[in-house]
N, CA, C and O atoms as a GROMACS GRO file, in nm:
protein
  512
    1MET      N    1  -0.044  -1.363  -0.770
    1MET     CA    2   0.060  -1.340  -0.731
    1MET      C    3   0.050  -1.288  -0.602
    1MET      O    4  -0.063  -1.260  -0.562
    2GLU      N    5   0.208  -1.255  -0.478
    2GLU     CA    6   0.129  -1.231  -0.400
    2GLU      C    7   0.204  -1.058  -0.388
    2GLU      O    8   0.297  -1.006  -0.449
    3ALA      N    9   0.111  -1.007  -0.276
    3ALA     CA   10   0.083  -0.865  -0.275
    3ALA      C   11   0.268  -0.830  -0.192
    3ALA      O   12   0.289  -0.903  -0.094
    4THR      N   13   0.379  -0.736  -0.227
    4THR     CA   14   0.501  -0.732  -0.212
    4THR      C   15   0.515  -0.573  -0.152
    4THR      O   16   0.599  -0.496  -0.198
    5GLY      N   17   0.427  -0.538  -0.052
    5GLY     CA   18   0.463  -0.365   0.032
    5GLY      C   19   0.498  -0.272  -0.164
    5GLY      O   20   0.589  -0.194  -0.191
    6GLY      N   21   0.403  -0.316  -0.244
    6GLY     CA   22   0.385  -0.206  -0.360
    6GLY      C   23   0.512  -0.273  -0.471
    6GLY      O   24   0.499  -0.236  -0.587
    7GLN      N   25   0.598  -0.342  -0.452
    7GLN     CA   26   0.690  -0.380  -0.514
    7GLN      C   27   0.603  -0.472  -0.666
    7GLN      O   28   0.630  -0.452  -0.784
    8GLU      N   29   0.513  -0.555  -0.619
    8GLU     CA   30   0.419  -0.586  -0.726
    8GLU      C   31   0.380  -0.506  -0.857
    8GLU      O   32   0.368  -0.540  -0.974
    9SER      N   33   0.365  -0.391  -0.792
    9SER     CA   34   0.302  -0.295  -0.906
    9SER      C   35   0.333  -0.300  -1.066
    9SER      O   36   0.254  -0.330  -1.156
   10LEU      N   37   0.468  -0.262  -1.078
   10LEU     CA   38   0.507  -0.264  -1.209
   10LEU      C   39   0.445  -0.376  -1.286
   10LEU      O   40   0.387  -0.368  -1.395
   11LEU      N   41   0.469  -0.489  -1.206
   11LEU     CA   42   0.439  -0.666  -1.303
   11LEU      C   43   0.274  -0.641  -1.276
   11LEU      O   44   0.217  -0.725  -1.346
   12VAL      N   45   0.175  -0.561  -1.204
   12VAL     CA   46   0.058  -0.578  -1.212
   12VAL      C   47   0.045  -0.455  -1.358
   12VAL      O   48  -0.004  -0.490  -1.466
   13ARG      N   49   0.077  -0.372  -1.343
   13ARG     CA   50   0.064  -0.254  -1.482
   13ARG      C   51   0.064  -0.334  -1.604
   13ARG      O   52  -0.017  -0.331  -1.696
   14LEU      N   53   0.190  -0.420  -1.587
   14LEU     CA   54   0.244  -0.473  -1.716
   14LEU      C   55   0.131  -0.544  -1.722
   14LEU      O   56   0.039  -0.510  -1.797
   15LEU      N   57   0.126  -0.627  -1.659
   15LEU     CA   58   0.005  -0.746  -1.706
   15LEU      C   59  -0.118  -0.694  -1.735
   15LEU      O   60  -0.163  -0.745  -1.838
   16HIS      N   61  -0.208  -0.594  -1.676
   16HIS     CA   62  -0.293  -0.517  -1.712
   16HIS      C   63  -0.270  -0.447  -1.820
   16HIS      O   64  -0.380  -0.464  -1.872
   17GLU      N   65  -0.216  -0.385  -1.891
   17GLU     CA   66  -0.216  -0.332  -1.984
   17GLU      C   67  -0.277  -0.438  -2.122
   17GLU      O   68  -0.363  -0.391  -2.197
   18PRO      N   69  -0.235  -0.551  -2.140
   18PRO     CA   70  -0.272  -0.618  -2.230
   18PRO      C   71  -0.409  -0.723  -2.194
   18PRO      O   72  -0.444  -0.830  -2.245
   19GLN      N   73  -0.471  -0.636  -2.076
   19GLN     CA   74  -0.544  -0.675  -2.074
   19GLN      C   75  -0.580  -0.815  -1.972
   19GLN      O   76  -0.690  -0.871  -1.968
   20ILE      N   77  -0.450  -0.856  -1.887
   20ILE     CA   78  -0.427  -1.029  -1.852
   20ILE      C   79  -0.505  -0.988  -1.676
   20ILE      O   80  -0.458  -0.909  -1.594
   21ALA      N   81  -0.607  -1.055  -1.666
   21ALA     CA   82  -0.665  -1.079  -1.547
   21ALA      C   83  -0.524  -1.122  -1.455
   21ALA      O   84  -0.430  -1.198  -1.476
   22LEU      N   85  -0.549  -1.060  -1.378
   22LEU     CA   86  -0.468  -1.132  -1.270
   22LEU      C   87  -0.524  -1.087  -1.088
   22LEU      O   88  -0.591  -0.988  -1.058
   23ALA      N   89  -0.474  -1.189  -0.998
   23ALA     CA   90  -0.508  -1.195  -0.889
   23ALA      C   91  -0.401  -1.142  -0.767
   23ALA      O   92  -0.298  -1.210  -0.768
   24VAL      N   93  -0.402  -1.056  -0.682
   24VAL     CA   94  -0.327  -1.039  -0.627
   24VAL      C   95  -0.349  -1.051  -0.494
   24VAL      O   96  -0.444  -0.986  -0.450
   25VAL      N   97  -0.259  -1.144  -0.386
   25VAL     CA   98  -0.339  -1.208  -0.307
   25VAL      C   99  -0.230  -1.180  -0.119
   25VAL      O  100  -0.108  -1.193  -0.105
   26ASN      N  101  -0.329  -1.143  -0.014
   26ASN     CA  102  -0.257  -1.083   0.075
   26ASN      C  103  -0.167  -1.267   0.153
   26ASN      O  104  -0.206  -1.380   0.178
   27PRO      N  105  -0.006  -1.172   0.161
   27PRO     CA  106   0.124  -1.257   0.210
   27PRO      C  107   0.058  -1.347   0.302
   27PRO      O  108   0.058  -1.469   0.292
   28PRO      N  109  -0.015  -1.259   0.420
   28PRO     CA  110  -0.048  -1.362   0.536
   28PRO      C  111  -0.113  -1.437   0.547
   28PRO      O  112  -0.101  -1.522   0.635
   29GLN      N  113  -0.222  -1.432   0.449
   29GLN     CA  114  -0.305  -1.525   0.390
   29GLN      C  115  -0.241  -1.666   0.299
   29GLN      O  116  -0.305  -1.771   0.309
   30VAL      N  117  -0.148  -1.664   0.233
   30VAL     CA  118  -0.092  -1.768   0.186
   30VAL      C  119   0.020  -1.811   0.252
   30VAL      O  120   0.083  -1.908   0.209
   31GLY      N  121   0.058  -1.744   0.367
   31GLY     CA  122   0.170  -1.789   0.455
   31GLY      C  123   0.072  -1.890   0.579
   31GLY      O  124   0.104  -2.007   0.595
   32ASP      N  125   0.006  -1.856   0.625
   32ASP     CA  126  -0.090  -1.930   0.659
   32ASP      C  127  -0.142  -2.062   0.604
   32ASP      O  128  -0.171  -2.156   0.677
   33PHE      N  129  -0.148  -2.062   0.513
   33PHE     CA  130  -0.174  -2.195   0.383
   33PHE      C  131  -0.063  -2.258   0.370
   33PHE      O  132  -0.069  -2.381   0.362
   34ALA      N  133   0.049  -2.200   0.367
   34ALA     CA  134   0.188  -2.258   0.378
   34ALA      C  135   0.225  -2.376   0.516
   34ALA      O  136   0.269  -2.490   0.528
   35LYS      N  137   0.169  -2.255   0.613
   35LYS     CA  138   0.189  -2.388   0.727
   35LYS      C  139   0.096  -2.458   0.746
   35LYS      O  140   0.121  -2.546   0.829
   36GLY      N  141  -0.040  -2.459   0.690
   36GLY     CA  142  -0.156  -2.566   0.670
   36GLY      C  143  -0.067  -2.657   0.626
   36GLY      O  144  -0.051  -2.743   0.712
   37LEU      N  145   0.005  -2.677   0.517
   37LEU     CA  146   0.082  -2.778   0.446
   37LEU      C  147   0.208  -2.810   0.496
   37LEU      O  148   0.300  -2.865   0.437
   38GLY      N  149   0.198  -2.747   0.672
   38GLY     CA  150   0.335  -2.805   0.684
   38GLY      C  151   0.468  -2.799   0.643
   38GLY      O  152   0.560  -2.872   0.681
   39ASN      N  153   0.475  -2.662   0.523
   39ASN     CA  154   0.573  -2.620   0.447
   39ASN      C  155   0.607  -2.445   0.485
   39ASN      O  156   0.566  -2.336   0.444
   40ASP      N  157   0.719  -2.500   0.599
   40ASP     CA  158   0.711  -2.348   0.636
   40ASP      C  159   0.909  -2.253   0.615
   40ASP      O  160   0.979  -2.168   0.671
   41ALA      N  161   0.913  -2.349   0.494
   41ALA     CA  162   1.075  -2.336   0.448
   41ALA      C  163   1.046  -2.202   0.386
   41ALA      O  164   0.925  -2.186   0.368
   42LYS      N  165   1.132  -2.085   0.342
   42LYS     CA  166   1.136  -1.960   0.269
   42LYS      C  167   1.232  -1.957   0.152
   42LYS      O  168   1.344  -1.910   0.171
   43THR      N  169   1.201  -1.998   0.043
   43THR     CA  170   1.276  -1.967  -0.066
   43THR      C  171   1.199  -1.904  -0.165
   43THR      O  172   1.077  -1.916  -0.161
   44ASP      N  173   1.260  -1.830  -0.262
   44ASP     CA  174   1.200  -1.791  -0.354
   44ASP      C  175   1.143  -1.883  -0.454
   44ASP      O  176   1.042  -1.834  -0.503
   45PRO      N  177   1.185  -2.050  -0.522
   45PRO     CA  178   1.136  -2.145  -0.579
   45PRO      C  179   0.981  -2.248  -0.502
   45PRO      O  180   0.884  -2.299  -0.560
   46ILE      N  181   1.008  -2.246  -0.391
   46ILE     CA  182   0.939  -2.287  -0.268
   46ILE      C  183   0.805  -2.185  -0.236
   46ILE      O  184   0.702  -2.237  -0.194
   47ASP      N  185   0.812  -2.051  -0.254
   47ASP     CA  186   0.741  -1.974  -0.239
   47ASP      C  187   0.637  -1.948  -0.371
   47ASP      O  188   0.526  -1.896  -0.363
   48ALA      N  189   0.690  -1.987  -0.471
   48ALA     CA  190   0.599  -1.980  -0.627
   48ALA      C  191   0.562  -2.087  -0.650
   48ALA      O  192   0.489  -2.089  -0.749
   49CYS      N  193   0.587  -2.230  -0.580
   49CYS     CA  194   0.486  -2.334  -0.576
   49CYS      C  195   0.417  -2.313  -0.483
   49CYS      O  196   0.303  -2.323  -0.529
   50VAL      N  197   0.406  -2.278  -0.332
   50VAL     CA  198   0.325  -2.231  -0.285
   50VAL      C  199   0.232  -2.143  -0.322
   50VAL      O  200   0.128  -2.201  -0.293
   51ILE      N  201   0.201  -2.025  -0.373
   51ILE     CA  202   0.159  -1.948  -0.484
   51ILE      C  203   0.040  -2.041  -0.571
   51ILE      O  204  -0.081  -2.057  -0.562
   52ALA      N  205   0.138  -2.084  -0.652
   52ALA     CA  206   0.086  -2.142  -0.751
   52ALA      C  207  -0.013  -2.249  -0.684
   52ALA      O  208  -0.134  -2.247  -0.708
   53ARG      N  209   0.043  -2.337  -0.603
   53ARG     CA  210  -0.056  -2.434  -0.530
   53ARG      C  211  -0.197  -2.351  -0.443
   53ARG      O  212  -0.301  -2.417  -0.443
   54PHE      N  213  -0.201  -2.228  -0.381
   54PHE     CA  214  -0.289  -2.130  -0.336
   54PHE      C  215  -0.415  -2.134  -0.409
   54PHE      O  216  -0.532  -2.165  -0.386
   55GLY      N  217  -0.302  -2.064  -0.561
   55GLY     CA  218  -0.452  -2.009  -0.668
   55GLY      C  219  -0.497  -2.112  -0.674
   55GLY      O  220  -0.619  -2.112  -0.656
   56ASP      N  221  -0.439  -2.241  -0.699
   56ASP     CA  222  -0.522  -2.376  -0.760
   56ASP      C  223  -0.613  -2.398  -0.664
   56ASP      O  224  -0.718  -2.446  -0.707
   57VAL      N  225  -0.605  -2.367  -0.477
   57VAL     CA  226  -0.730  -2.448  -0.406
   57VAL      C  227  -0.805  -2.331  -0.344
   57VAL      O  228  -0.895  -2.362  -0.265
   58VAL      N  229  -0.781  -2.191  -0.369
   58VAL     CA  230  -0.832  -2.113  -0.320
   58VAL      C  231  -0.916  -2.040  -0.403
   58VAL      O  232  -1.015  -1.979  -0.365
   59HIS      N  233  -0.875  -2.047  -0.512
   59HIS     CA  234  -0.952  -1.963  -0.670
   59HIS      C  235  -0.963  -1.782  -0.639
   59HIS      O  236  -1.068  -1.722  -0.662
   60PRO      N  237  -0.864  -1.726  -0.595
   60PRO     CA  238  -0.868  -1.606  -0.561
   60PRO      C  239  -0.925  -1.525  -0.712
   60PRO      O  240  -0.882  -1.542  -0.826
   61VAL      N  241  -1.011  -1.455  -0.676
   61VAL     CA  242  -1.083  -1.351  -0.805
   61VAL      C  243  -0.994  -1.222  -0.880
   61VAL      O  244  -0.993  -1.101  -0.853
   62PRO      N  245  -0.923  -1.298  -0.981
   62PRO     CA  246  -0.874  -1.186  -1.078
   62PRO      C  247  -0.967  -1.060  -1.101
   62PRO      O  248  -1.090  -1.053  -1.105
   63LYS      N  249  -0.870  -0.966  -1.113
   63LYS     CA  250  -0.943  -0.805  -1.112
   63LYS      C  251  -0.910  -0.753  -1.239
   63LYS      O  252  -0.807  -0.798  -1.289
   64ALA      N  253  -0.962  -0.686  -1.290
   64ALA     CA  254  -0.969  -0.608  -1.429
   64ALA      C  255  -0.845  -0.504  -1.412
   64ALA      O  256  -0.817  -0.423  -1.323
   65GLY      N  257  -0.809  -0.525  -1.483
   65GLY     CA  258  -0.648  -0.414  -1.526
   65GLY      C  259  -0.734  -0.234  -1.481
   65GLY      O  260  -0.851  -0.214  -1.510
   66GLN      N  261  -0.672  -0.159  -1.430
   66GLN     CA  262  -0.685  -0.069  -1.381
   66GLN      C  263  -0.620   0.083  -1.466
   66GLN      O  264  -0.503   0.118  -1.460
   67SER      N  265  -0.714   0.145  -1.531
   67SER     CA  266  -0.669   0.266  -1.611
   67SER      C  267  -0.552   0.315  -1.520
   67SER      O  268  -0.521   0.289  -1.404
   68VAL      N  269  -0.499   0.395  -1.617
   68VAL     CA  270  -0.323   0.490  -1.577
   68VAL      C  271  -0.453   0.597  -1.468
   68VAL      O  272  -0.424   0.646  -1.358
   69GLU      N  273  -0.530   0.604  -1.506
   69GLU     CA  274  -0.596   0.762  -1.421
   69GLU      C  275  -0.604   0.688  -1.292
   69GLU      O  276  -0.559   0.736  -1.188
   70HIS      N  277  -0.678   0.535  -1.301
   70HIS     CA  278  -0.726   0.500  -1.126
   70HIS      C  279  -0.586   0.492  -1.068
   70HIS      O  280  -0.566   0.538  -0.956
   71ILE      N  281  -0.496   0.440  -1.133
   71ILE     CA  282  -0.390   0.393  -1.061
   71ILE      C  283  -0.388   0.474  -1.012
   71ILE      O  284  -0.442   0.471  -0.901
   72LYS      N  285  -0.300   0.655  -1.076
   72LYS     CA  286  -0.242   0.741  -1.002
   72LYS      C  287  -0.340   0.798  -0.880
   72LYS      O  288  -0.291   0.834  -0.773
   73LEU      N  289  -0.496   0.802  -0.909
   73LEU     CA  290  -0.607   0.862  -0.791
   73LEU      C  291  -0.537   0.783  -0.699
   73LEU      O  292  -0.474   0.843  -0.612
   74GLY      N  293  -0.536   0.666  -0.701
   74GLY     CA  294  -0.506   0.552  -0.580
   74GLY      C  295  -0.369   0.589  -0.498
   74GLY      O  296  -0.361   0.584  -0.375
   75ALA      N  297  -0.273   0.625  -0.576
   75ALA     CA  298  -0.160   0.650  -0.554
   75ALA      C  299  -0.175   0.806  -0.446
   75ALA      O  300  -0.137   0.819  -0.329
   76LEU      N  301  -0.234   0.898  -0.524
   76LEU     CA  302  -0.236   1.010  -0.472
   76LEU      C  303  -0.364   0.991  -0.300
   76LEU      O  304  -0.366   1.079  -0.213
   77VAL      N  305  -0.434   0.886  -0.294
   77VAL     CA  306  -0.545   0.893  -0.231
   77VAL      C  307  -0.463   0.810  -0.063
   77VAL      O  308  -0.494   0.830   0.055
   78GLU      N  309  -0.352   0.718  -0.124
   78GLU     CA  310  -0.228   0.676  -0.057
   78GLU      C  311  -0.165   0.761  -0.001
   78GLU      O  312  -0.188   0.772   0.119
   79ARG      N  313  -0.072   0.845  -0.058
   79ARG     CA  314   0.009   0.954  -0.008
   79ARG      C  315  -0.112   1.018   0.046
   79ARG      O  316  -0.137   0.914   0.107
   80ARG      N  317  -0.206   1.091   0.076
   80ARG     CA  318  -0.257   1.168   0.134
   80ARG      C  319  -0.289   1.097   0.305
   80ARG      O  320  -0.279   1.160   0.411
   81ARG      N  321  -0.327   0.956   0.290
   81ARG     CA  322  -0.354   0.872   0.370
   81ARG      C  323  -0.214   0.908   0.481
   81ARG      O  324  -0.223   0.980   0.580
   82GLN      N  325  -0.074   0.831   0.429
   82GLN     CA  326   0.054   0.884   0.471
   82GLN      C  327   0.099   0.965   0.516
   82GLN      O  328   0.182   0.969   0.607
   83LEU      N  329   0.015   1.100   0.417
   83LEU     CA  330   0.030   1.254   0.503
   83LEU      C  331  -0.056   1.249   0.639
   83LEU      O  332   0.002   1.277   0.744
   84LEU      N  333  -0.164   1.222   0.641
   84LEU     CA  334  -0.248   1.190   0.728
   84LEU      C  335  -0.182   1.131   0.864
   84LEU      O  336  -0.190   1.192   0.971
   85ASP      N  337  -0.135   1.044   0.856
   85ASP     CA  338  -0.103   0.946   0.954
   85ASP      C  339   0.050   0.999   1.052
   85ASP      O  340   0.081   0.974   1.168
   86LEU      N  341   0.136   1.094   0.923
   86LEU     CA  342   0.239   1.208   1.006
   86LEU      C  343   0.154   1.315   1.023
   86LEU      O  344   0.236   1.407   1.021
   87VAL      N  345   0.050   1.364   1.039
   87VAL     CA  346  -0.001   1.474   1.104
   87VAL      C  347  -0.026   1.411   1.271
   87VAL      O  348   0.028   1.450   1.375
   88ASN      N  349  -0.110   1.318   1.253
   88ASN     CA  350  -0.170   1.239   1.353
   88ASN      C  351  -0.058   1.226   1.472
   88ASN      O  352  -0.085   1.277   1.581
   89GLN      N  353   0.065   1.162   1.456
   89GLN     CA  354   0.196   1.162   1.479
   89GLN      C  355   0.259   1.287   1.532
   89GLN      O  356   0.300   1.293   1.648
   90LYS      N  357   0.268   1.375   1.457
   90LYS     CA  358   0.327   1.520   1.522
   90LYS      C  359   0.223   1.552   1.646
   90LYS      O  360   0.266   1.559   1.761
   91GLN      N  361   0.048   1.575   1.604
   91GLN     CA  362   0.004   1.618   1.700
   91GLN      C  363  -0.010   1.569   1.828
   91GLN      O  364  -0.054   1.633   1.924
   92ASN      N  365   0.037   1.428   1.829
   92ASN     CA  366   0.049   1.333   1.946
   92ASN      C  367   0.163   1.387   2.043
   92ASN      O  368   0.167   1.391   2.166
   93ARG      N  369   0.260   1.432   1.938
   93ARG     CA  370   0.402   1.488   2.005
   93ARG      C  371   0.401   1.560   2.066
   93ARG      O  372   0.432   1.550   2.185
   94LEU      N  373   0.361   1.672   2.003
   94LEU     CA  374   0.298   1.797   2.052
   94LEU      C  375   0.183   1.773   2.165
   94LEU      O  376   0.144   1.866   2.235
   95GLN      N  377   0.147   1.684   2.174
   95GLN     CA  378   0.068   1.691   2.298
   95GLN      C  379   0.162   1.652   2.442
   95GLN      O  380   0.133   1.679   2.559
   96GLN      N  381   0.289   1.577   2.387
   96GLN     CA  382   0.366   1.503   2.508
   96GLN      C  383   0.488   1.577   2.542
   96GLN      O  384   0.582   1.515   2.592
   97THR      N  385   0.496   1.706   2.519
   97THR     CA  386   0.604   1.793   2.560
   97THR      C  387   0.620   1.910   2.578
   97THR      O  388   0.660   1.971   2.478
   98ALA      N  389   0.601   1.982   2.689
   98ALA     CA  390   0.606   2.117   2.725
   98ALA      C  391   0.702   2.180   2.718
   98ALA      O  392   0.699   2.285   2.781
   99ASP      N  393   0.860   2.140   2.620
   99ASP     CA  394   0.927   2.220   2.591
   99ASP      C  395   0.893   2.340   2.432
   99ASP      O  396   0.850   2.309   2.320
  100SER      N  397   0.924   2.444   2.472
  100SER     CA  398   0.871   2.539   2.370
  100SER      C  399   0.938   2.558   2.248
  100SER      O  400   0.887   2.608   2.148
  101GLY      N  401   1.078   2.510   2.262
  101GLY     CA  402   1.164   2.497   2.141
  101GLY      C  403   1.137   2.369   2.031
  101GLY      O  404   1.155   2.368   1.910
  102ILE      N  405   1.097   2.285   2.103
  102ILE     CA  406   1.053   2.117   2.057
  102ILE      C  407   0.906   2.183   2.025
  102ILE      O  408   0.879   2.166   1.906
  103ARG      N  409   0.815   2.247   2.089
  103ARG     CA  410   0.667   2.262   2.070
  103ARG      C  411   0.636   2.352   1.909
  103ARG      O  412   0.546   2.340   1.826
  104ASN      N  413   0.768   2.450   1.917
  104ASN     CA  414   0.827   2.533   1.762
  104ASN      C  415   0.828   2.427   1.660
  104ASN      O  416   0.740   2.415   1.575
  105SER      N  417   0.966   2.326   1.676
  105SER     CA  418   0.949   2.282   1.556
  105SER      C  419   0.837   2.208   1.528
  105SER      O  420   0.778   2.229   1.421
  106ILE      N  421   0.783   2.097   1.630
  106ILE     CA  422   0.671   2.042   1.592
  106ILE      C  423   0.569   2.089   1.511
  106ILE      O  424   0.526   2.033   1.410
  107GLN      N  425   0.522   2.223   1.572
  107GLN     CA  426   0.439   2.298   1.499
  107GLN      C  427   0.483   2.356   1.337
  107GLN      O  428   0.394   2.399   1.263
  108THR      N  429   0.593   2.353   1.304
  108THR     CA  430   0.655   2.428   1.184
  108THR      C  431   0.633   2.289   1.108
  108THR      O  432   0.590   2.297   0.993
  109VAL      N  433   0.655   2.175   1.155
  109VAL     CA  434   0.648   2.001   1.036
  109VAL      C  435   0.515   2.007   1.063
  109VAL      O  436   0.475   1.994   0.948
  110LEU      N  437   0.371   2.023   1.158
  110LEU     CA  438   0.212   2.035   1.115
  110LEU      C  439   0.237   2.120   0.985
  110LEU      O  440   0.222   2.073   0.872
  111LYS      N  441   0.278   2.252   1.010
  111LYS     CA  442   0.234   2.372   0.903
  111LYS      C  443   0.279   2.303   0.775
  111LYS      O  444   0.230   2.341   0.669
  112GLY      N  445   0.342   2.234   0.776
  112GLY     CA  446   0.413   2.161   0.629
  112GLY      C  447   0.348   2.042   0.597
  112GLY      O  448   0.352   2.014   0.477
  113LEU      N  449   0.313   1.996   0.640
  113LEU     CA  450   0.262   1.814   0.662
  113LEU      C  451   0.054   1.899   0.605
  113LEU      O  452  -0.010   1.866   0.505
  114LYS      N  453   0.026   1.966   0.673
  114LYS     CA  454  -0.110   2.034   0.658
  114LYS      C  455  -0.111   2.088   0.522
  114LYS      O  456  -0.201   2.074   0.439
  115ALA      N  457   0.017   2.159   0.506
  115ALA     CA  458  -0.014   2.241   0.354
  115ALA      C  459   0.003   2.088   0.256
  115ALA      O  460  -0.074   2.092   0.159
  116GLN      N  461   0.080   1.969   0.264
  116GLN     CA  462   0.138   1.853   0.194
  116GLN      C  463  -0.040   1.829   0.135
  116GLN      O  464  -0.089   1.837   0.023
  117VAL      N  465  -0.115   1.787   0.310
  117VAL     CA  466  -0.292   1.718   0.278
  117VAL      C  467  -0.352   1.818   0.190
  117VAL      O  468  -0.420   1.766   0.102
  118LYS      N  469  -0.348   1.933   0.187
  118LYS     CA  470  -0.443   2.057   0.103
  118LYS      C  471  -0.394   2.016  -0.042
  118LYS      O  472  -0.481   2.006  -0.128
  119THR      N  473  -0.246   1.990  -0.078
  119THR     CA  474  -0.224   1.965  -0.198
  119THR      C  475  -0.280   1.824  -0.251
  119THR      O  476  -0.304   1.815  -0.371
  120MET      N  477  -0.301   1.730  -0.181
  120MET     CA  478  -0.285   1.605  -0.226
  120MET      C  479  -0.487   1.611  -0.232
  120MET      O  480  -0.558   1.546  -0.309
  121ASP      N  481  -0.526   1.697  -0.139
  121ASP     CA  482  -0.702   1.712  -0.182
  121ASP      C  483  -0.674   1.780  -0.281
  121ASP      O  484  -0.747   1.732  -0.368
  122ASN      N  485  -0.610   1.872  -0.334
  122ASN     CA  486  -0.645   1.966  -0.438
  122ASN      C  487  -0.648   1.844  -0.586
  122ASN      O  488  -0.735   1.825  -0.671
  123ARG      N  489  -0.534   1.791  -0.569
  123ARG     CA  490  -0.486   1.687  -0.718
  123ARG      C  491  -0.568   1.589  -0.694
  123ARG      O  492  -0.567   1.514  -0.792
  124ILE      N  493  -0.634   1.555  -0.618
  124ILE     CA  494  -0.731   1.420  -0.612
  124ILE      C  495  -0.872   1.498  -0.691
  124ILE      O  496  -0.930   1.465  -0.795
  125ALA      N  497  -0.898   1.619  -0.591
  125ALA     CA  498  -1.041   1.720  -0.684
  125ALA      C  499  -0.995   1.691  -0.823
  125ALA      O  500  -1.076   1.629  -0.890
  126LYS      N  501  -0.869   1.727  -0.887
  126LYS     CA  502  -0.902   1.799  -1.012
  126LYS      C  503  -0.852   1.652  -1.083
  126LYS      O  504  -0.830   1.679  -1.201
  127SER      N  505  -0.826   1.513  -1.061
  127SER     CA  506  -0.795   1.410  -1.129
  127SER      C  507  -0.946   1.316  -1.106
  127SER      O  508  -0.944   1.193  -1.102
  128ARG      N  509  -1.061   1.392  -1.094
  128ARG     CA  510  -1.150   1.291  -1.054
  128ARG      C  511  -1.274   1.338  -1.170
  128ARG      O  512  -1.380   1.276  -1.176
   0.00000   0.00000   0.00000
């Protein structure tokens, strides 16, 4: 199946429970494959056929199911990454403004974000 920004995660989890191996493939790679076939139409039935043909030709390696704990750890790590991205954005904004009121507002948000990062760090440490 094609990765769809996380929307595929429920189906992946449901297929992994009975130990059904599957491959989640990169959408741009499938899109390039479709263009190579001269197929740039986008409908669900066409996409399904292109993904099936991609699988027949490319043979992506299926991955074994992940435990519930591993999935939860992955979600925690991803959330930590998102928070760090937000911290970086706010720190950049802090450097770009001289207004004391805006700086105070950004610093308040930064304090909350950094607390959230620590919370994620603690949860990740406990889940290992």
